[in-house]
C-alpha positions, 0 to 999 in steps of 0.5 A, a space after each residue: 500500500 505504501 508503494 501505491 501511495 508513493 508511486 501512484 497517488 503522489 504523482 497524481 496529487 503533487 505532479 499532476 501537470 508537472 513536465 519539469 524535473 526527472 522521474 526514475 525508471 522505477 517511479 515511471 514503471 510503477 506508475 504505469 503498473 498501478 495505473 493499469 491495475 486501477 483501471 482494470 479494477 475500475 473497468 470491472 466495477 463500472 461494467 455493471 453500470 452499462 452506458 453510465 459506467 462507460 462514461 465514468 470510465 472515460 472521464 477517469 481516463 481523461 483525468 489521468 492523461 495529463 499526469 501520464 504525459 507528465 511522468 513520461 516527459 519527466 522519464 525522458 528528462 531522466 535519460 537526458 532527452 527532451 520531452 518532445 521525443 514523445 512525438 516519436 510515438 506518432 510514427 506508426 509501429 517503429 515510433 512506439 518501439 523506439 519510445 519503449 527502448 528509451 523508457 527502459 534505458 537506465 537513468 543518467 548518473 548525477 545531474 543533467 540539463 533537467 536537474 538532479 
């Protein structure tokens, strides 16, 4: 439960639209994992409510788009890449693979141009 509070809830609460700074590989991937778990459970619960559940699910997903983009940009900053590299995912198939490779790279040691 402490990991959920540290790696998911704190990102949503304190870094909702923060695109500056750095996010470690562990912080990014645990956010992605908890996001997947939360939305899987949410989809199971809201599936009983029909169309209203679909609307609520869409609104919840919409609420998490900016924090997800923010932590993605901070993860790219952690490996000393500009946040604009997110746009490479718009290139069909190969762009997403390149971005995935970037996301699994180890962090830059020490300070870089985006912070400590």
